C-alpha positions in Angstrom: 15.1 -6.0 -5.8 18.0 -8.1 -6.8 19.0 -11.2 -4.9 22.3 -11.1 -3.1 24.8 -13.5 -1.6 26.4 -12.3 1.6 29.5 -11.2 -0.3 27.4 -9.2 -2.7 25.5 -7.2 0.0 26.2 -3.5 -0.2 28.0 -1.7 2.5 28.4 1.8 1.0 26.0 3.7 3.2 23.6 3.2 6.1 20.7 4.5 3.9 21.4 2.0 1.2 21.5 -1.0 3.5 18.3 0.0 5.2 16.2 1.1 2.2 17.8 -0.4 -0.9 18.2 -4.1 -0.1 15.7 -6.9 0.2 13.3 -6.6 3.1 13.9 -10.1 4.6 15.2 -9.6 8.2 17.3 -11.9 10.2 14.3 -12.6 12.4 12.1 -13.6 9.4 14.9 -15.9 8.2 15.0 -17.6 11.6 11.2 -18.0 11.6 10.6 -18.9 8.0 13.7 -20.8 7.1 15.4 -21.9 10.3 17.3 -20.4 13.2 20.4 -22.3 11.9 20.1 -20.4 8.6 20.0 -17.1 10.4 22.9 -18.1 12.6 24.9 -19.1 9.5 24.4 -15.7 7.9 25.7 -14.0 11.0 28.6 -16.5 11.3 29.7 -15.7 7.7 29.9 -12.0 8.7 31.8 -12.9 11.9 34.3 -15.0 10.0 34.8 -12.1 7.6 35.5 -9.9 10.6 37.9 -12.4 12.2 39.8 -12.7 8.9 40.0 -9.0 8.3 41.3 -8.1 11.7 44.8 -9.0 12.8 44.1 -9.6 16.5 45.7 -12.0 19.0 42.4 -13.4 20.4 39.6 -14.1 18.0 36.1 -15.6 18.2 35.6 -19.3 18.8 32.5 -21.2 17.6 30.7 -20.9 20.9 31.1 -17.1 20.9 29.9 -16.9 17.3 26.8 -18.9 18.1 26.2 -16.7 21.2 26.5 -13.5 19.1 24.3 -14.9 16.4 21.6 -15.8 19.0 22.0 -12.4 20.6 21.4 -10.7 17.2 18.4 -12.9 16.3 16.8 -12.4 19.7 17.5 -8.7 20.3 17.9 -7.2 16.8 15.6 -9.5 14.8 14.5 -6.5 12.6 18.0 -6.1 11.1 18.5 -7.3 7.6 21.7 -9.2 6.5 22.9 -6.1 4.6 22.7 -4.1 7.9 24.6 -6.8 9.8 27.3 -6.7 7.1 27.4 -2.9 7.2 27.7 -3.0 11.0 30.5 -5.5 10.9 32.4 -3.6 8.2 32.0 -0.4 10.1 33.4 -2.2 13.2 36.3 -3.4 11.2 37.3 0.0 10.0 36.2 2.2 12.9 35.8 -0.1 16.0 38.2 -0.6 18.8 39.3 -4.2 19.2 42.1 -3.9 21.8 43.9 -6.8 20.2 41.0 -9.2 20.8 37.6 -9.9 19.3 34.9 -11.1 21.6 31.1 -10.9 22.3 31.5 -7.6 24.1 33.2 -5.9 21.2 30.8 -7.2 18.6 27.9 -6.3 20.9 29.1 -2.7 21.2 29.3 -2.5 17.4 25.8 -3.8 17.0 24.4 -1.4 19.6 26.3 1.5 18.0 24.9 0.6 14.6 21.4 0.3 16.1 21.6 3.9 17.4 22.8 5.1 14.0 19.9 3.2 12.4 17.4 4.9 14.7 18.8 8.3 13.8 18.6 7.5 10.0 15.1 6.2 10.1 13.9 9.1 12.3 15.5 11.5 10.0 13.9 9.9 7.0 10.5 9.9 8.8 10.8 13.6 9.6 11.8 14.4 6.0 8.7 12.6 4.7 6.5 14.4 7.2 8.0 17.8 6.0 7.3 16.8 2.4 3.7 16.0 3.2 3.3 19.3 5.1 4.8 21.2 2.2 2.4 19.5 -0.2 -0.6 20.2 2.0 0.5 23.8 2.4 0.6 24.1 -1.4 -2.9 22.7 -1.7 -4.2 25.0 1.0 -2.5 28.0 -0.8 -4.1 26.9 -4.0 -7.5 26.7 -2.4 -7.0 30.2 -0.8 -6.1 31.6 -4.2 -9.2 30.1 -5.8 -11.4 31.4 -3.0 -9.9 34.8 -3.4 -10.7 34.7 -7.2 -14.3 33.6 -6.4 -14.7 36.4 -3.9 -13.4 39.0 -6.3 -15.4 37.6 -9.2 -18.6 37.7 -7.1 -17.8 41.4 -6.5 -17.6 42.0 -10.2 -13.8 42.0 -10.7 -13.4 41.4 -14.5 -9.8 40.1 -14.2 -11.0 37.6 -11.6 -13.9 36.6 -13.8 -11.6 36.0 -16.7 -9.2 34.0 -14.6 -12.1 31.8 -13.4 -13.3 31.3 -16.9 -9.8 30.1 -18.0 -9.7 27.9 -14.9 -13.0 26.3 -15.7 -11.6 24.9 -18.9 -10.0 22.1 -17.0 -12.5 19.4 -16.0 -10.4 18.2 -13.1 -10.1 21.8 -11.8 -13.8 22.3 -12.2 -14.5 19.2 -10.1 -12.1 20.4 -7.5 -13.7 23.9 -7.1 -17.2 22.5 -7.2 -16.3 20.1 -4.5 -14.5 22.7 -2.3 -16.7 25.8 -3.0 -20.1 24.5 -4.0 -22.2 27.4 -2.8 -20.2 30.2 -4.4 -20.0 28.5 -7.8 -23.6 27.5 -7.9 -24.6 31.2 -7.4 -22.1 32.4 -10.0 -23.2 29.8 -12.5 -26.9 30.7 -11.9 -26.1 34.4 -12.4 -24.4 33.7 -15.7 -27.4 31.7 -17.0 -29.7 34.6 -16.2 -27.7 36.9 -18.4 
């Protein structure tokens, strides 16, 4: 993962800021480096917001510190890239009503947090579906092999040929012996008797 300065942090998509940037959260920065360092990162973002918006009333240093503390205490799991994304989203989509204050920034952060929850839930569900599909594939494979075993034990020559070809692979042989030990022991014993 590359190192970033605040200016270099990506803001192109919620997915990229959550999953494709360094894992260091604002809470870890506050604990491992210092609370002042974490506040400074948030203040850089807030200054960028204040410079980008043409509003009559902007944030003073006390409000910036209060917002930084609010983020550190309540959204400690956010990464600097997420904070920047949240602020950029607010600049381009947020309502400022010709002022910039704690309430407006707080709404942006809460709105981003809900979006973040949706994104991470969606990703989690997608991974669960991938796992289920993979397990269904394995189960289908096992059912196919069991069907071949059953047909071969009934004397089906095509099934016997398929099983012989299948036995050529050591890994497949280990798989079937592990999953169908009784059926294959009997079949192997019958072949030895011939």
